[in-house]
Structures are given as structure tokens and as C-alpha cells.
N, C-alpha and C positions, 0 to 999 in steps of 0.2 A: 713731427710731421704735422699733427694734424695741428697742435697748439701752433707750432708759427705759423701754418697757413691761418688760421682765427686771428690771429695777430695783426699779418700785416692787412688782413680786409678791415679787420677794428681801424687799424692805422690808416689806412687807405681810404676810408667811409667813417672818419671821427664826426661829422656833421650826425650822420642819421645816427651813428651808435649813441651821440649826446642825448641827440632827438627821442632814443627809446627810452632814456635812464628819466628824462624829464617826464615824459608822459607818464613813467612807471610810478613818481612821485607824484604828479597832478591827477591818476585814478584814485591812488588811496586816498589823497584830500578830499576828493569830491566824493569819495565815497561813504568820510566822516560826517562831512559836513552838512548834508541835505537833516538825518535824524537830529544834529543839534539844533539846527535851528526851528525845525519843527516841534521839538520841545520846549523852545520858546515861546512859538507861538500859540500852542496849548497852553501854556502856563499863565499868558497874556490873556487869553480868551477866560480863564478860569477864574482870574481876579478881577475880572469886567475892565482890561484898559485896553487903550487904542493899540490897535496893531500898524505898523508904519506900510505905507506901500513899498518902501525900499527892502523891509525884512520878505514881505508876500516874494516879493518881484528875485532877491536873491534866492530864495526856497528854491522857485520853481529853474532860475537860471542854473543853481549849483545840482538841483536834479536832474538837467538836460546835459548838464557838463560831463557829468558821472560817464552816461550813457558816450557822448562823444569821444570824452578822452580816451575811456575803453576800447572804442573802436579803430581810434587811430593808434595805440598803444600793440593792437595787435596785428594792424595790416603794416607799421611799422617792423615789428619780428619778423612776420612773412619777410617784408624786403629782404631784409638783415641778412635771414638765415638763408636765402635763397642767392643771396652774391655769395655767404661764407660755403652753399655747396658746389656754387657754380666754378669758386675758385679752388676747393678741394677736388672737386671731381677733371679741373684742369690741369691741376698736380700731380693726380692717379694718371692721366691720360700719357703726361708727360714721361713719369715712371715707367708706363706701360712700354711705349714704344724703345724704353732704353734696356728692357729685361731681356736678361739671356735667354735666347731662345729655348734653351736647354729648362730654362725656369719653366716657361708658359710652357711647355708641351708637357709638364706633369702636372698641369692643373687643366680641368674641361672649361671650355668655352663658356661655359654657362656660369662656373664659378667665378670666373674673372669678371665676369658681365654683370652676376649679381652682388658683386663688390663694389662695381662702378654705380651703380644704378639703387639697387634695394638697402644696403648697408648706408651708402650717402644720405638717404631718404631719411632712416631713421636718424642720421645725424640731424638732416633738417629738422624734424619733428623735436630733438632733443631741443634745440632752440628756437622751434616755433611753441610747441606746446607741453613742451617738456622741464627742463632745468628753470630757466627763466622765468616761463610763467610761475611755476611751483614756487620761486621765490617770491613773488609778487603777491599771491596770495597766502603766501604765510605771513608775509607784510601786511597785507588788511588784515587778517585776520589779528595777528597779535597788537595792532592799531587799535580793532575794534576793541580787545580786551583790555589793553591800556584805558580806554575811554569811559567802560563802563566800572575799572576799578575806580577810577575818579567819581565817577556822575553817580554811580548804581552797583555798591558792591556785592548786594543780592545776587543779580545777573550776572555779575562776574565767577561770584563762587559756584552757582547752579552750571555754568556753562563751563567752569573748569572739570566738574564734577563730569558733566554729561560729555564734552567733546571726546573723550579715548573712547567710549564705549561706541560714539557715533562715528568714529573714524575706523574702528575693526570693522564694523558692521558695514560700513562702505567698501574697505579692502576684502571682505570676505566676498561681499556680493560682485565686486570688479573682479575678482579672479576665479569665481564659478562661472559668470560670463563668458570671459576670455576663453576657460578653459573649453566649452559651450561650441564658443564660434571656432576654436581650433577643430573640435570633432567635425563641425559643421564642414570648413574649409574640406578637412579630409575626405568627409564625404563625397561631395559635389566632384570633389579631384578624382576618385574612383569612380564615381560615374561619368563624369568627362572622358575617361579613358575607357571606359566600357563600352559607348557609343561609335566610337570609329572602328572598334576591335568589331564590333559586330558589322558595320557597314562592309570594311573590307574584307571579311572570312562571311559575307552574305551567303554565297553559294557554298560553302563547306558544310555552314548549319543547316541552309535547307536539304541538301544531303544527306547530313548527319544524321538529321530530325533532331538538333541540338539547340531549338527553339525555347524549349523548357529550362533549361540551364542557365544560360544567357538573359531570360527573363527573371528566375530566381536571382541571379548575381546583380541584375539592374534594381529590382525590387528591395534588396537588401541594403543597396545602399542608399535608395531613397529613403526607408526608414529609419536607417542611421541620422541620415539628414535632419530630418522629421524630428525625430526623438532629442537632435542637439537644439535646434531652433525652439523645440518646447521648452525646454531647460531656461536658455537664454529669454524667451519670453517670459518665464515664470518670472524670475529673476528680476526684471526689468520691470513688470507688473506691483512686485510686491515692494519694490525699495521707496519708490515716491512715496506711496499711503503711508511707508511706515515713518517715513522720517519726516511729514507735513504731521501725522501726531505725536511725534516726539516734540515740535516744534510747537504745535497746538499745550502741548501738556507743560513743556518748560514754560509758557507765556503763564498759563494757569496757575501754577505751583507761584511763579513769581509775581503775580496779584493777589494770590487768597494771603500768600504772608506777606506781602507791603502791605495789605489792607485791614490786617489783622492788628487790635491792638495790645495786643501782647506781643506783637515784635516791633516795637516801637525803632529798636536799632535799624529796622529793615524800611520803615516809612519814606514813600517817595512822592514828590510833587506829580499831577496828571501829566504835565510834560515829558518829566523822567519816565515814566511810564512805559507813555507810548515811545520814544526813544527808543526806547530796550524793546520791546518788540520789532523795532525797527529792525534795531541789531542784531536781535537772535533771528530773525530771517535770512539777516546778510551773510551769518555764520557758516548756513548749511552749505551754500553754493561753494565755495573756497575748500571746504571738508572734502566736496565730493569732486571736485578739481584737482585737487592735493591726492587723492587717489588715484585718478586717472593716469596724472601726470610721474607719480613713482613707476606706474606700467610703465609709462613710455621710456624714461629714464632704463630702466633697466631693460629694455629690451633694446635700447639703446648700445647701452654697455658692449654688450654681444657684437652689435654691428662695427663699433668703436675698436674691438681687439680686432675685429677681421682687417680693419684697414689697416691698423698699423703694422700686422703680418705682411699684408699687400707690401706697405713701405720698406719691409725688412728686407722682402726678395733681392737676389741679387742682381746686381745691372751688370751689362758688359765693360767691357776695359775702355779705356779710356782712346780715343783713336789719335792715330799718328800719322803727322803727316809721310807721303807715300810719294816718291820721283822715280825716275828711268827705269818704269815697271816695264817697257817693252825689252829692255835689252838683257833679263834674266832670263838664263835658260840652263837647267829644265825649269820650266816655268812653274810646275808642282813638284813639291818634292816632300814624299813622307818617310819619315824614320822611326821605325820601331815605336809605330801608334797603338795604345789602348784607349777600348773607348767602351762602356758600358751604360744600360739603363738600369739605376738601381742595382740590385746584385745580378742582371744579367747581362754578361758581357758578349756584345756583339762582335767586336775586331780584335785581335790580339796580335799585339809584335807584327803590324803591319807595315810593309814597303811599297812605296811607286814612285815611279819616278816619270813624269810626262814633259816631252821637249816640244818648242815651236812648231808647230806648222802639223802635229802628230794627229789623228784622230783613231778613236779608240772606241770601244764600246764594253761596257762593262758585264757582266754577265755572270748569274748565281743565281743559287733557287731562292724563295721568296723566304724573307726575313734572314737569309749572309749578310746582312751592310749594306747593298748597292746606295739605296736611297740615303743613309745614313752617312756614309761615305762622300756623298755629295754634299750634304749639310755641314760636314766638316769641312770640305774644300771652299764653301762658300762662306766661312767661319760662323755660322750660324749655331754651330755646338762646335765646344771646347773639348780636347783629348782629355782623359786621365791621366795620359802619360808619353812621352812622345813628341817629336816635333811636326809640325805640317808648316809647309811655307808655300804662298802663292806670290811669283813674281818676288823670290828671297823676301818678303814680309809674311807676319802673323797676320791671317785674313780676319780673323778677330777684331783687329785693331784698324780696317780699313772705315774710312767713315761713309755717309750714305750715297756720297756725290762720287769718291773715287769707287766704290764697289760697282756701281751701274757702269760705270764707264768699262770696267775691267772682265765683269762677269756679263754674259747674256746666259739666262735662265728658263728654260720652256719646261714646265711641268704635266704630266699625264691629262689634268684638263683645266681648260680657259676659264680665270677667275675675271669676269668681268667688274668694272667698276660703273655707278651709276655717271652716267655723262655721256659725251658724244663719242664718234668711231675718234675723231681725234684724240682724245682724252683717254681711249683704250690704250693708247702706244703712248703717250706723252707723259701717262699719270699724274697731270698737272704740274709736271713741269715747266715752268716758263722760258728754262734756257731752251728748250727744245724746238727748233724751228719749223715751220709747217712744212719746209723743202724737207729736212731729215725725215719727216713722218711718210710725206708721198716717197719718198726713196724707198723706204721700209717696206711703206705697200706695194709697189714696185716690184721689188726684190722676191716678194711670197707671191707674185701672180694675183694681190687683190684689189689693186690699184682701177683697174678696169668696171669690175663690180660696183666700188665706190663711187665712179663717176657716173655710174645712171641714175646715183640717187638725186635726189632737186637741190639738197640743201649740201651733197657729196660729204665733205670730213665734219660737217658741223649738223648733221643727224644723229639724232638722238638714238643712243645705242638701244636695241631691245634683243631679247633671243629668236624673235621671227624671222628677224634681216637675215641671218645667217645660217647656215648647214654647219655640222659637227665640226666638218673639217676645217671650213673657213674662217669657224673660231679658234682651232689651234691654228691658223696660217695667223691671224691677229694677233696671238701669244707670240707667234714667231718674229712678227714686224716690234713687240714691242720690245723683245730681246735684242733684238739687232740694232735698233733706232739711234744708237749710241756709239756702233760700229766697234762692239768690245773684242778683242783679240783672243777670249776666251768661250764658248759656246757651250754649254751642258743641257742635253737633252735628256728630259727622265721619261720614257717611255709613254712617248707623245703619239705613236699609233695605235696606242694598246684600248681604245675606246672607236677605233675606227674600221668602217669594211672596207673591204680590198680594192675599190676601185677610189676612192674617197685617198684611201691610205699613200695613193701613188700621187695623188694631187701634192698630199704635203710633202712624198719623200723629195717632188721634185723642188718646193719652196725651201727642203733643208738642203737640196744640193747645191740651191743657190746661196742659202746664205752661208753654206762652212766655206765658201772662197776665201782664202787668206786668213783662216782663222784656225786654231788649236779648237777640238773639239771632243768632247767626253760624253758617250750615247748611254743608257742603260735601255735594254732591250731583249725581248725574247724571240719575236718576229725576225727570221735569217734576212726578210727584204728588207729589213731595218737596221741590217748590221754594216757598221761602216770601220773600215781600217782594222786593225788590229784587235783581237779580241783575248781581254783579261778575265779569267777565272776567280771570282771570289768566293771563297768560304769561310761560313764561321767560325769564329774562333779560332781562325787558322793563321799561319805566318806565311804572307804572301808578296812576291816580287815584280815589278813589270816594270 
């Protein structure tokens, strides 16, 4: 999935992709040319020959073009990598909304979020400062070695011996700095966790005289962070001087051997000597970059595996066309249903029939499977065995549009969306008219309140506009706006006081007219119709 997404992006942005390749080649060429031109200038000066203006101008132009092409290459890489990550995130979100609900509930929201955000960010780094940049740096390094092999064999052999040592030293330093940085981040995270704990439990800490304990805990994390930073600063401080010393020693050895009469085989002109100095200085930059890029690639591989695992998650069943849903009776038919979370069985050989117009309240102790039964009826979960039919169809195969026209589902707590009061009910569905929204608010008794706002339905929603009970009224309006024949109510008065509960129950009575209603409630005041007891891992019939 990752490779196919990348391929599509490269094909749809072929001009950008070609530009990246072109500037990669240009950057390498402009890196090689200035030292060659400078060597020519030095040789001409040493033999007292005239230097043409074109030669001098070319040197400065190519020197400038090296910086410009590098900057453009990096900018194009960032743009291309952003397009890749945008396409991948879109593909992941499309896959996410089609995931089986049971698959989603087995993962924490943080795990899913980290895959879509952090893991994809590592993939962006893989393109912008990882494998592609490493290839460019490797090509630059190889090109320099090829030129030195042809122009100054002594410099070539010196670098051939020296580069493995420099690379190993670079990787060692980078690994130690990364290790220290991870320790520092962990210490900072621990310190950030202690602070809110201290604030939230301040009264208990003062009453129990626990200040010394909290101070010691905080001091310990700060000390760990300080020690980790000291290690990072130490390796950062020694790396550059050592590389500069190696650079200077290499140039010194090169000049001593080249000017020694005993080593005439390695003698070189003044221009070639200066060229070697410039190339040697340019070698250490790619070496350091390659070391960092290897680290980026290693961290990105883990992100790629996690993204691939995400795409391997099971999707919902294919949607099927549904017709004549109003004619089916019983509306809900459950036969010999079994369902378990991993190894914990919740429903065992469960049977239930609910007919058109019935009002049913499901009761049972916590963990008996009441909310799970709702999820199964809604088609969010698939049974392990047995059958469940809603309007004579498998609810897992309902399309989103059919699902909302069939079900009205109200949860225990209202979940607002970012938008207006109108959009709290429409959920941005353009097919839902303003007339339908007003009618839904009238049924639940909230329209008069909304009319008192200056912008009425177009008022931007915020939590301070409505009480807890009124928020539940919005949830009911959202559920009935498309006049669904089946209404499911999941403990919708559990968090309300007695007076507010009566207001919500009145709205429910209005919403229940001409509908089949299934509710979950522990409060006797909220019980409607016949009661069905549900027992964990027990055979039931209703």
C-alpha cells in the first residue's frame, strides 16, 4: 500500500519528481566543478600565465550555483515528501473509516493517532532527509573519490584509508548522542508527569507533609535530564574539533608526501594540491550526513512496519443494497448469537426478537453485554457465530446513508462536533434540510431556546450555550432528524439530575412516537415498555 501510494504520487507529480532528479545531478556537478576551476587558476598563476575573466567568472558562478542547487534540491524534496505524506494520510484515513469497529476498539486512540501522525512523519523524514539524501551524499562522495583517483592518487588512497575510521567515529558519536537524547526526553516526560500530580494532589501533600518526597522525585528527574544533556553536549563538543584535526592532519600528510623528493610518484602541481584540500574538506560533510541519514532510515523502518500493519487491519464487509426495510417484521431477529472480546465471552447462545412498534428496555448488571448488544444491532460488531438480522438484513452490510435512515442512536454522553448548532444535528450532511433540523429541535423542545440566539441555527456551538440536559436533547434531535424507524437509547439519563431527567424523558416520549424503541437504563423512571433481562454468557430469549 505504501509503495503503490508513492508510485501514484510520483506519476501524478512527474514534473516535480523529474526536477528533484535534475537538481540532484546538478548539485553533484556544481560540487565537483569549483575545485577543478580553482586548480586551473592556481596552476596558471604559478606559471605566470594570464587568467581570463571567463575562467574567474565561471569559478564564482559555479561556486554560487552549488549553494543554489543544494537549496532548491532540498526544497523540492520537502515539497515531494509532503505530497507523499498527504496522500498516505488520506489513504490511511480512508482505510480507518472502513475498519471493522471491533478492530478499532482493540487499539487505543493514541496508537491509531501515532500511526497516522508520528509514523507518517518518520516516512516524510525518510524522503526529505533519509534515503534520498543519503543517495545524494553517497553519489557526491563517490564522485569526489573518482576525481581524486584521476587527478591526485595520493589523496584518493589517503581518503580510502581514512574514511572508514571517520565514518565509524561519526556513527559512534551519533549513537551516543541519540541515546543521551532519549534519556533526556524520558526524564523530561517524568518531570512533566510529576508537576500535574503535585498540583492535583496539593491538598493531600500538604496535609500529609509529603513535600520532601515530591521534591526528591522532581529533583531526581531534573538530575537525570541534566546528566543526559551533559553527555549530549560532551559528544557534540568533541566531534567537530576531532573532525577538524583529522582534516588538517590529512592535508598536512598530503602536502608533506607530495613535496618530498623521495616520493616523486605522488608529486602534484600547486593547483592540484589546493584542489585536494578543497575536496578533502568537502568529504567530511557527506560522511556526517550519511551517518545521520542512516539513523533516520533506521527509525523510519519501524514506522513503515507500523503503517503496513495498520493497512493489514480488517475492513468492514462490503455494503449491500437494501430495499423495503419498513416491511420486515420482526424488525430485529437474533438467533444463537455468540460474541466474545478476545477470550472473554460476553454473549452466549443469545436469542431475541423485537417487532415493529415495540418499546423494550434491556437491563442487566455492568459487564453483562448490554452496550455490546447495541453495537451488534448497529452492525458495528460482527458476531462470532449465530445470526443477527435488522429488517431482514445483516446490519454490517448497511451503507452509511442507509444506516442513518434506519437507526437513531443516542449515547449516554453527547459528543459535539466543531461547527454550528445546525451542524450538530446535520453532521455536515447536505441532504438534510433546515426544515428537517428545525422539526427535530421542535420535537425535543429545544427550538424556542435556539430562536433566542442572534444567529439561531447558524450560532457557533460551544459547551457554555447549553446545560447537560439540553446537550442530550441535541443528541436526540440528531438521532431522529431523518425520522428513522428504530431508536436506540443507551443510558441517556444516567448523568442527569432528577429535574433535568424529566425534561429529557418528555423529549424521549415525543421522539418515540411511531417508532420501535430499545433502551438501556438502570433508572426505573426511564424504563419504557417491556423489560428484558440480559445475563452474561447466558442463553436469553425475548
